C-alpha atoms as an extended CHARMM CRD file, in Angstrom:
* protein
*
       223  EXT
         1         1  MET       CA             83.0800000000      121.8980000000       91.4650000000  PROA      1               0.0000000000
         2         2  VAL       CA             82.8360000000      119.0550000000       94.3470000000  PROA      2               0.0000000000
         3         3  LEU       CA             81.7210000000      120.9840000000       97.4880000000  PROA      3               0.0000000000
         4         4  ASP       CA             80.3170000000      123.8460000000       97.7410000000  PROA      4               0.0000000000
         5         5  LEU       CA             80.1330000000      125.5530000000      101.6540000000  PROA      5               0.0000000000
         6         6  ARG       CA             78.5390000000      128.6460000000      102.2210000000  PROA      6               0.0000000000
         7         7  ASN       CA             78.4230000000      130.7290000000      105.6850000000  PROA      7               0.0000000000
         8         8  ILE       CA             78.4650000000      128.0930000000      107.7180000000  PROA      8               0.0000000000
         9         9  LYS       CA             77.7650000000      128.7310000000      111.6340000000  PROA      9               0.0000000000
        10        10  LYS       CA             78.0730000000      126.5480000000      115.0950000000  PROA      10              0.0000000000
        11        11  SER       CA             77.9480000000      127.3040000000      118.2400000000  PROA      11              0.0000000000
        12        12  TYR       CA             77.7460000000      125.0670000000      121.4470000000  PROA      12              0.0000000000
        13        13  LYS       CA             76.7750000000      125.8500000000      124.9050000000  PROA      13              0.0000000000
        14        14  LYS       CA             79.5840000000      125.0800000000      127.8590000000  PROA      14              0.0000000000
        15        15  HSD       CA             78.5780000000      125.6810000000      131.2800000000  PROA      15              0.0000000000
        16        16  GLY       CA             75.1750000000      127.7370000000      129.8590000000  PROA      16              0.0000000000
        17        17  ARG       CA             76.9160000000      129.9550000000      127.8170000000  PROA      17              0.0000000000
        18        18  LYS       CA             77.1050000000      130.1020000000      124.2880000000  PROA      18              0.0000000000
        19        19  ILE       CA             80.6040000000      129.5370000000      122.7890000000  PROA      19              0.0000000000
        20        20  GLU       CA             80.2440000000      130.5310000000      118.8020000000  PROA      20              0.0000000000
        21        21  VAL       CA             82.9730000000      128.3380000000      117.1730000000  PROA      21              0.0000000000
        22        22  ILE       CA             82.4180000000      129.0130000000      113.6670000000  PROA      22              0.0000000000
        23        23  ASN       CA             81.3270000000      132.2540000000      112.2270000000  PROA      23              0.0000000000
        24        24  GLY       CA             80.4670000000      132.4560000000      108.8460000000  PROA      24              0.0000000000
        25        25  PHE       CA             82.5940000000      129.8550000000      106.9550000000  PROA      25              0.0000000000
        26        26  ASP       CA             83.0040000000      129.6640000000      103.2610000000  PROA      26              0.0000000000
        27        27  LEU       CA             84.4220000000      126.5930000000      101.0580000000  PROA      27              0.0000000000
        28        28  THR       CA             84.7670000000      125.4970000000       97.8150000000  PROA      28              0.0000000000
        29        29  VAL       CA             86.6030000000      122.1680000000       97.0980000000  PROA      29              0.0000000000
        30        30  ARG       CA             87.2690000000      120.7480000000       93.2990000000  PROA      30              0.0000000000
        31        31  ARG       CA             87.5550000000      117.0810000000       92.3570000000  PROA      31              0.0000000000
        32        32  GLY       CA             91.4680000000      116.7390000000       92.0510000000  PROA      32              0.0000000000
        33        33  GLU       CA             92.0420000000      119.3900000000       94.5680000000  PROA      33              0.0000000000
        34        34  MET       CA             93.8610000000      118.6690000000       98.1830000000  PROA      34              0.0000000000
        35        35  VAL       CA             93.0670000000      121.5360000000      100.5410000000  PROA      35              0.0000000000
        36        36  ALA       CA             94.9450000000      121.7960000000      103.6220000000  PROA      36              0.0000000000
        37        37  LEU       CA             92.9670000000      123.3900000000      107.0320000000  PROA      37              0.0000000000
        38        38  MET       CA             95.4300000000      124.9630000000      109.0650000000  PROA      38              0.0000000000
        39        39  GLY       CA             94.7440000000      127.1410000000      112.7650000000  PROA      39              0.0000000000
        40        40  GLU       CA             95.5810000000      127.0030000000      116.2310000000  PROA      40              0.0000000000
        41        41  SER       CA             93.1990000000      124.7770000000      118.1410000000  PROA      41              0.0000000000
        42        42  GLY       CA             90.0310000000      125.5130000000      119.1030000000  PROA      42              0.0000000000
        43        43  ALA       CA             89.6390000000      127.8260000000      115.7760000000  PROA      43              0.0000000000
        44        44  GLY       CA             87.1760000000      125.4490000000      114.5960000000  PROA      44              0.0000000000
        45        45  LYS       CA             89.3080000000      122.7190000000      112.0440000000  PROA      45              0.0000000000
        46        46  SER       CA             87.6240000000      119.5830000000      113.0660000000  PROA      46              0.0000000000
        47        47  THR       CA             83.9950000000      121.2030000000      113.4980000000  PROA      47              0.0000000000
        48        48  ILE       CA             84.2220000000      122.1070000000      109.7190000000  PROA      48              0.0000000000
        49        49  LEU       CA             85.7400000000      118.3720000000      109.0880000000  PROA      49              0.0000000000
        50        50  ASN       CA             82.6060000000      116.7990000000      111.0720000000  PROA      50              0.0000000000
        51        51  ILE       CA             80.0850000000      119.4070000000      109.4900000000  PROA      51              0.0000000000
        52        52  ILE       CA             81.4710000000      118.2650000000      106.0420000000  PROA      52              0.0000000000
        53        53  GLY       CA             80.9570000000      114.5470000000      106.8420000000  PROA      53              0.0000000000
        54        54  GLY       CA             77.9400000000      115.0240000000      108.0340000000  PROA      54              0.0000000000
        55        55  LEU       CA             78.4860000000      114.1220000000      111.8130000000  PROA      55              0.0000000000
        56        56  VAL       CA             78.1300000000      117.0160000000      113.4130000000  PROA      56              0.0000000000
        57        57  LYS       CA             74.7240000000      119.7520000000      112.0920000000  PROA      57              0.0000000000
        58        58  ALA       CA             75.2220000000      123.4600000000      111.3780000000  PROA      58              0.0000000000
        59        59  ASP       CA             73.4910000000      126.4090000000      113.2740000000  PROA      59              0.0000000000
        60        60  SER       CA             72.8520000000      127.9540000000      110.1850000000  PROA      60              0.0000000000
        61        61  GLY       CA             74.6730000000      128.1680000000      106.1500000000  PROA      61              0.0000000000
        62        62  GLU       CA             74.4610000000      125.7170000000      103.2110000000  PROA      62              0.0000000000
        63        63  MET       CA             76.6010000000      123.2110000000      101.8960000000  PROA      63              0.0000000000
        64        64  PHE       CA             76.1650000000      121.9690000000       98.0070000000  PROA      64              0.0000000000
        65        65  PHE       CA             77.1020000000      118.5940000000       96.9950000000  PROA      65              0.0000000000
        66        66  GLU       CA             78.3190000000      118.7860000000       92.9170000000  PROA      66              0.0000000000
        67        67  GLY       CA             75.3610000000      121.7760000000       92.8380000000  PROA      67              0.0000000000
        68        68  GLU       CA             72.9210000000      119.8030000000       94.7950000000  PROA      68              0.0000000000
        69        69  LYS       CA             71.9770000000      121.0530000000       98.5640000000  PROA      69              0.0000000000
        70        70  ILE       CA             72.4430000000      119.1270000000      101.0410000000  PROA      70              0.0000000000
        71        71  ASP       CA             69.7150000000      119.5140000000      104.1130000000  PROA      71              0.0000000000
        72        72  MET       CA             71.5220000000      119.8510000000      106.6940000000  PROA      72              0.0000000000
        73        73  THR       CA             68.5590000000      119.5050000000      108.8720000000  PROA      73              0.0000000000
        74        74  SER       CA             67.5680000000      115.8990000000      108.0470000000  PROA      74              0.0000000000
        75        75  LYS       CA             69.5480000000      113.4560000000      109.8940000000  PROA      75              0.0000000000
        76        76  LYS       CA             68.1970000000      111.0070000000      106.8300000000  PROA      76              0.0000000000
        77        77  ALA       CA             69.7520000000      113.2490000000      104.2080000000  PROA      77              0.0000000000
        78        78  LEU       CA             73.4180000000      113.5470000000      106.3580000000  PROA      78              0.0000000000
        79        79  ASN       CA             73.2240000000      109.7840000000      106.3940000000  PROA      79              0.0000000000
        80        80  LEU       CA             72.3630000000      109.2370000000      102.7180000000  PROA      80              0.0000000000
        81        81  TYR       CA             75.3630000000      111.8690000000      101.8860000000  PROA      81              0.0000000000
        82        82  ARG       CA             77.5530000000      110.5710000000      103.8940000000  PROA      82              0.0000000000
        83        83  LYS       CA             77.6910000000      106.8040000000      103.1880000000  PROA      83              0.0000000000
        84        84  HSD       CA             77.6400000000      107.4620000000       99.2570000000  PROA      84              0.0000000000
        85        85  HSD       CA             79.5490000000      110.0390000000       99.1680000000  PROA      85              0.0000000000
        86        86  VAL       CA             82.2720000000      110.5260000000      101.9480000000  PROA      86              0.0000000000
        87        87  GLY       CA             85.2540000000      108.4290000000      103.3410000000  PROA      87              0.0000000000
        88        88  PHE       CA             86.8960000000      109.5040000000      106.4320000000  PROA      88              0.0000000000
        89        89  ILE       CA             90.6070000000      109.1080000000      107.4690000000  PROA      89              0.0000000000
        90        90  VAL       CA             92.1160000000      109.4350000000      111.3740000000  PROA      90              0.0000000000
        91        91  GLN       CA             94.7270000000      110.1860000000      112.8330000000  PROA      91              0.0000000000
        92        92  ASP       CA             94.8130000000      107.1810000000      115.2370000000  PROA      92              0.0000000000
        93        93  PHE       CA             93.7400000000      104.9540000000      112.3290000000  PROA      93              0.0000000000
        94        94  ALA       CA             90.8500000000      103.9900000000      114.0460000000  PROA      94              0.0000000000
        95        95  LEU       CA             91.3510000000      100.1000000000      113.2340000000  PROA      95              0.0000000000
        96        96  ILE       CA             89.5230000000       97.4050000000      115.5710000000  PROA      96              0.0000000000
        97        97  LYS       CA             92.2000000000       95.4510000000      117.0890000000  PROA      97              0.0000000000
        98        98  ASP       CA             90.5800000000       92.1600000000      117.2210000000  PROA      98              0.0000000000
        99        99  ARG       CA             90.2300000000       92.0930000000      113.4500000000  PROA      99              0.0000000000
       100       100  THR       CA             91.9080000000       91.3340000000      110.4830000000  PROA      100             0.0000000000
       101       101  VAL       CA             92.7780000000       93.9290000000      107.9440000000  PROA      101             0.0000000000
       102       102  TYR       CA             90.4560000000       92.3530000000      105.5320000000  PROA      102             0.0000000000
       103       103  GLU       CA             87.4320000000       92.3560000000      108.1180000000  PROA      103             0.0000000000
       104       104  ASN       CA             88.7640000000       95.9980000000      109.2830000000  PROA      104             0.0000000000
       105       105  ILE       CA             87.8050000000       97.1440000000      104.9870000000  PROA      105             0.0000000000
       106       106  GLU       CA             85.0050000000       94.8790000000      104.4090000000  PROA      106             0.0000000000
       107       107  LEU       CA             83.0130000000       96.6400000000      107.7650000000  PROA      107             0.0000000000
       108       108  PRO       CA             82.0290000000       99.2800000000      105.8710000000  PROA      108             0.0000000000
       109       109  LEU       CA             80.7730000000       97.7520000000      102.9430000000  PROA      109             0.0000000000
       110       110  LYS       CA             78.6460000000       94.7940000000      105.1120000000  PROA      110             0.0000000000
       111       111  ILE       CA             76.9190000000       98.2560000000      106.9630000000  PROA      111             0.0000000000
       112       112  ARG       CA             76.2800000000       98.9180000000      103.2450000000  PROA      112             0.0000000000
       113       113  LYS       CA             74.9160000000       95.5940000000      102.5600000000  PROA      113             0.0000000000
       114       114  LYS       CA             76.7810000000       94.6150000000       99.9200000000  PROA      114             0.0000000000
       115       115  PRO       CA             77.1360000000       91.2590000000       98.2110000000  PROA      115             0.0000000000
       116       116  PHE       CA             80.2310000000       88.9570000000       99.2210000000  PROA      116             0.0000000000
       117       117  LYS       CA             81.6150000000       88.8410000000       96.3670000000  PROA      117             0.0000000000
       118       118  GLU       CA             81.6250000000       92.4370000000       95.5110000000  PROA      118             0.0000000000
       119       119  ARG       CA             83.0010000000       93.0580000000       98.5440000000  PROA      119             0.0000000000
       120       120  ASP       CA             85.6320000000       90.6460000000       97.8590000000  PROA      120             0.0000000000
       121       121  THR       CA             86.5040000000       92.1490000000       94.6210000000  PROA      121             0.0000000000
       122       122  ILE       CA             86.8190000000       95.5910000000       96.1840000000  PROA      122             0.0000000000
       123       123  ILE       CA             88.8690000000       94.6230000000       98.9910000000  PROA      123             0.0000000000
       124       124  LYS       CA             91.2950000000       92.6150000000       97.1140000000  PROA      124             0.0000000000
       125       125  SER       CA             91.3900000000       95.6600000000       94.7100000000  PROA      125             0.0000000000
       126       126  VAL       CA             91.8370000000       98.6480000000       97.3060000000  PROA      126             0.0000000000
       127       127  LEU       CA             94.2940000000       96.1940000000       98.9900000000  PROA      127             0.0000000000
       128       128  LEU       CA             96.4050000000       95.7970000000       95.7120000000  PROA      128             0.0000000000
       129       129  GLU       CA             96.1240000000      100.0120000000       94.9860000000  PROA      129             0.0000000000
       130       130  MET       CA             97.7640000000      100.3470000000       98.9590000000  PROA      130             0.0000000000
       131       131  GLY       CA            100.4280000000       97.8910000000       98.2140000000  PROA      131             0.0000000000
       132       132  LEU       CA             99.1080000000       95.5100000000      100.9420000000  PROA      132             0.0000000000
       133       133  SER       CA             98.1400000000       92.7760000000       99.3770000000  PROA      133             0.0000000000
       134       134  THR       CA             99.7390000000       90.2100000000      101.7970000000  PROA      134             0.0000000000
       135       135  GLU       CA             99.0950000000       91.6800000000      104.4460000000  PROA      135             0.0000000000
       136       136  GLU       CA             94.4740000000       91.0630000000      104.5140000000  PROA      136             0.0000000000
       137       137  LYS       CA             94.9720000000       87.9390000000      107.1520000000  PROA      137             0.0000000000
       138       138  SER       CA             97.5160000000       90.1680000000      109.3740000000  PROA      138             0.0000000000
       139       139  TYR       CA             95.9290000000       92.2190000000      112.6960000000  PROA      139             0.0000000000
       140       140  PRO       CA             97.0930000000       95.9000000000      112.9540000000  PROA      140             0.0000000000
       141       141  SER       CA             99.2730000000       94.8750000000      115.9430000000  PROA      141             0.0000000000
       142       142  MET       CA            101.0640000000       93.3840000000      113.5040000000  PROA      142             0.0000000000
       143       143  MET       CA            101.5450000000       96.2430000000      111.5830000000  PROA      143             0.0000000000
       144       144  SER       CA            103.7700000000       99.2840000000      111.5880000000  PROA      144             0.0000000000
       145       145  GLY       CA            101.8620000000      102.7430000000      111.9360000000  PROA      145             0.0000000000
       146       146  GLY       CA            102.7460000000      103.7530000000      107.5820000000  PROA      146             0.0000000000
       147       147  GLU       CA            100.9400000000      100.0000000000      107.3150000000  PROA      147             0.0000000000
       148       148  GLN       CA             97.5320000000      100.6940000000      109.5520000000  PROA      148             0.0000000000
       149       149  GLN       CA             97.6920000000      104.5400000000      108.1310000000  PROA      149             0.0000000000
       150       150  ARG       CA             96.9700000000      103.0450000000      104.5600000000  PROA      150             0.0000000000
       151       151  VAL       CA             94.9040000000      100.3380000000      105.7840000000  PROA      151             0.0000000000
       152       152  ALA       CA             92.5640000000      103.1640000000      106.9180000000  PROA      152             0.0000000000
       153       153  ILE       CA             92.8550000000      104.5870000000      103.2010000000  PROA      153             0.0000000000
       154       154  ALA       CA             91.9300000000      101.6730000000      102.1530000000  PROA      154             0.0000000000
       155       155  ARG       CA             88.6570000000      101.0770000000      104.2960000000  PROA      155             0.0000000000
       156       156  ALA       CA             87.8710000000      104.9640000000      103.2560000000  PROA      156             0.0000000000
       157       157  LEU       CA             88.4710000000      103.8560000000       99.6240000000  PROA      157             0.0000000000
       158       158  ALA       CA             86.4430000000      100.3980000000       99.5190000000  PROA      158             0.0000000000
       159       159  ILE       CA             82.9610000000      102.7730000000       99.7850000000  PROA      159             0.0000000000
       160       160  GLU       CA             84.0680000000      104.4420000000       96.4850000000  PROA      160             0.0000000000
       161       161  PRO       CA             83.9170000000      108.1580000000       97.6490000000  PROA      161             0.0000000000
       162       162  ASP       CA             84.0010000000      111.4340000000       95.8720000000  PROA      162             0.0000000000
       163       163  LEU       CA             85.5690000000      113.3070000000       99.0510000000  PROA      163             0.0000000000
       164       164  ILE       CA             87.8760000000      112.0910000000      101.5690000000  PROA      164             0.0000000000
       165       165  LEU       CA             88.3450000000      113.9200000000      104.7860000000  PROA      165             0.0000000000
       166       166  ALA       CA             91.6410000000      112.8910000000      106.6920000000  PROA      166             0.0000000000
       167       167  ASP       CA             92.1790000000      114.8440000000      110.0670000000  PROA      167             0.0000000000
       168       168  GLU       CA             95.7710000000      114.8320000000      110.9960000000  PROA      168             0.0000000000
       169       169  PRO       CA             96.3620000000      111.7170000000      108.7060000000  PROA      169             0.0000000000
       170       170  THR       CA            100.0120000000      111.9230000000      109.1210000000  PROA      170             0.0000000000
       171       171  GLY       CA            100.1500000000      112.6530000000      112.6130000000  PROA      171             0.0000000000
       172       172  SER       CA            101.1730000000      109.2750000000      114.1660000000  PROA      172             0.0000000000
       173       173  LEU       CA            104.0600000000      108.9240000000      111.5550000000  PROA      173             0.0000000000
       174       174  ASP       CA            107.8420000000      109.2030000000      110.8970000000  PROA      174             0.0000000000
       175       175  GLU       CA            108.5690000000      111.3880000000      108.0720000000  PROA      175             0.0000000000
       176       176  ASP       CA            109.1890000000      108.9410000000      105.6080000000  PROA      176             0.0000000000
       177       177  ASN       CA            105.8530000000      107.1270000000      106.6020000000  PROA      177             0.0000000000
       178       178  ALA       CA            104.4120000000      110.6500000000      106.6260000000  PROA      178             0.0000000000
       179       179  GLU       CA            105.8520000000      110.9810000000      102.4270000000  PROA      179             0.0000000000
       180       180  VAL       CA            104.2970000000      107.6830000000      101.7810000000  PROA      180             0.0000000000
       181       181  ILE       CA            100.5710000000      108.7530000000      102.9930000000  PROA      181             0.0000000000
       182       182  MET       CA            101.0710000000      112.3130000000      100.7510000000  PROA      182             0.0000000000
       183       183  ASN       CA            102.2520000000      110.8800000000       98.1810000000  PROA      183             0.0000000000
       184       184  LEU       CA             98.7990000000      108.2220000000       98.4710000000  PROA      184             0.0000000000
       185       185  LEU       CA             97.0900000000      110.7900000000       98.8860000000  PROA      185             0.0000000000
       186       186  ARG       CA             98.0830000000      112.9350000000       95.8610000000  PROA      186             0.0000000000
       187       187  GLU       CA             97.1780000000      109.6650000000       93.8850000000  PROA      187             0.0000000000
       188       188  LEU       CA             93.6550000000      110.2340000000       94.9830000000  PROA      188             0.0000000000
       189       189  CYS       CA             93.2220000000      113.5640000000       94.0110000000  PROA      189             0.0000000000
       190       190  ASP       CA             94.8160000000      112.3610000000       90.1420000000  PROA      190             0.0000000000
       191       191  LYS       CA             92.0880000000      109.8760000000       89.8730000000  PROA      191             0.0000000000
       192       192  ASP       CA             89.2460000000      112.5310000000       89.8560000000  PROA      192             0.0000000000
       193       193  LYS       CA             89.0250000000      112.4520000000       94.1750000000  PROA      193             0.0000000000
       194       194  ALA       CA             89.1810000000      115.4340000000       96.5560000000  PROA      194             0.0000000000
       195       195  VAL       CA             90.8710000000      115.6940000000       99.5410000000  PROA      195             0.0000000000
       196       196  LEU       CA             90.4200000000      117.9170000000      102.6060000000  PROA      196             0.0000000000
       197       197  ILE       CA             92.6770000000      117.2030000000      105.2720000000  PROA      197             0.0000000000
       198       198  VAL       CA             93.3150000000      118.9860000000      108.8160000000  PROA      198             0.0000000000
       199       199  THR       CA             96.9950000000      119.5090000000      109.6450000000  PROA      199             0.0000000000
       200       200  HSD       CA             98.9100000000      121.1900000000      112.0370000000  PROA      200             0.0000000000
       201       201  SER       CA            102.4590000000      120.0600000000      109.5180000000  PROA      201             0.0000000000
       202       202  LYS       CA            103.2860000000      122.8330000000      107.3070000000  PROA      202             0.0000000000
       203       203  GLU       CA            105.1330000000      120.4500000000      105.2370000000  PROA      203             0.0000000000
       204       204  VAL       CA            102.2970000000      118.7360000000      104.8230000000  PROA      204             0.0000000000
       205       205  ALA       CA             99.5170000000      121.9450000000      103.9210000000  PROA      205             0.0000000000
       206       206  ASN       CA            102.4180000000      122.9180000000      101.5590000000  PROA      206             0.0000000000
       207       207  LYS       CA            102.4300000000      119.8450000000       99.4420000000  PROA      207             0.0000000000
       208       208  CYS       CA             98.0620000000      120.8400000000       98.9710000000  PROA      208             0.0000000000
       209       209  ASP       CA             97.0160000000      122.6610000000       96.3600000000  PROA      209             0.0000000000
       210       210  ARG       CA             95.6430000000      125.5730000000       98.5740000000  PROA      210             0.0000000000
       211       211  ILE       CA             95.7540000000      126.0650000000      102.4790000000  PROA      211             0.0000000000
       212       212  ILE       CA             93.1570000000      127.7350000000      104.8640000000  PROA      212             0.0000000000
       213       213  LYS       CA             93.8080000000      129.1900000000      107.9770000000  PROA      213             0.0000000000
       214       214  LEU       CA             91.5160000000      129.4970000000      110.3680000000  PROA      214             0.0000000000
       215       215  LYS       CA             91.5440000000      131.7930000000      113.9230000000  PROA      215             0.0000000000
       216       216  LYS       CA             89.5150000000      132.4180000000      116.4720000000  PROA      216             0.0000000000
       217       217  ASP       CA             86.4410000000      134.3860000000      117.2930000000  PROA      217             0.0000000000
       218       218  THR       CA             86.5580000000      135.8070000000      113.4410000000  PROA      218             0.0000000000
       219       219  PRO       CA             84.6250000000      135.1400000000      110.3520000000  PROA      219             0.0000000000
       220       220  LEU       CA             85.8940000000      132.7200000000      108.5740000000  PROA      220             0.0000000000
       221       221  LYS       CA             86.5280000000      132.8790000000      105.0720000000  PROA      221             0.0000000000
       222       222  GLU       CA             87.7990000000      130.8350000000      102.0210000000  PROA      222             0.0000000000
       223       223  GLY       CA             91.1900000000      131.7900000000      101.1680000000  PROA      223             0.0000000000
């Protein structure tokens, strides 16, 4: 089991009022598994994804990664966990427009202070894996939406994550490109990665191994 969440709770303050977003959420995800999170707007899907990714601290509850408890009260512990284990893919690709494909993928590797030769090897490997070997000098504006999303996946893979968190990864794509991206995500699962997808699309969700549906104002449990 790569991820185990237990009784996660999260609330926010708005106009002086406490708004409970997540009230007791349990989830397990295994290597080689692709799981979909679905639910109406405001049900807490993206909040859950951000908690799992170490970007947002839960109010209470426990998170275990490969059996080891993550200290969710520690910014340092969350940063280390995210740095070494989690890759993000988002709907709008989040590519830097004035940097080439190569430079976009290189950025997280530079942050991790990888030496140039190692960075170059990794970048060329993930570009080959994504079918983008001829695009390393291209800029995002020169590419289709499907190609940009493949660059975003390549960037996520460059850090060799165990867990891929995808927030509406096909939301900006046409049907054919969405199919390509879902096939690529499935291939990652086949390579022993775990993939968690937030989506509104039934077509995307039905390609996953499990679907978890979230509702507002109710305890959120795996199922």
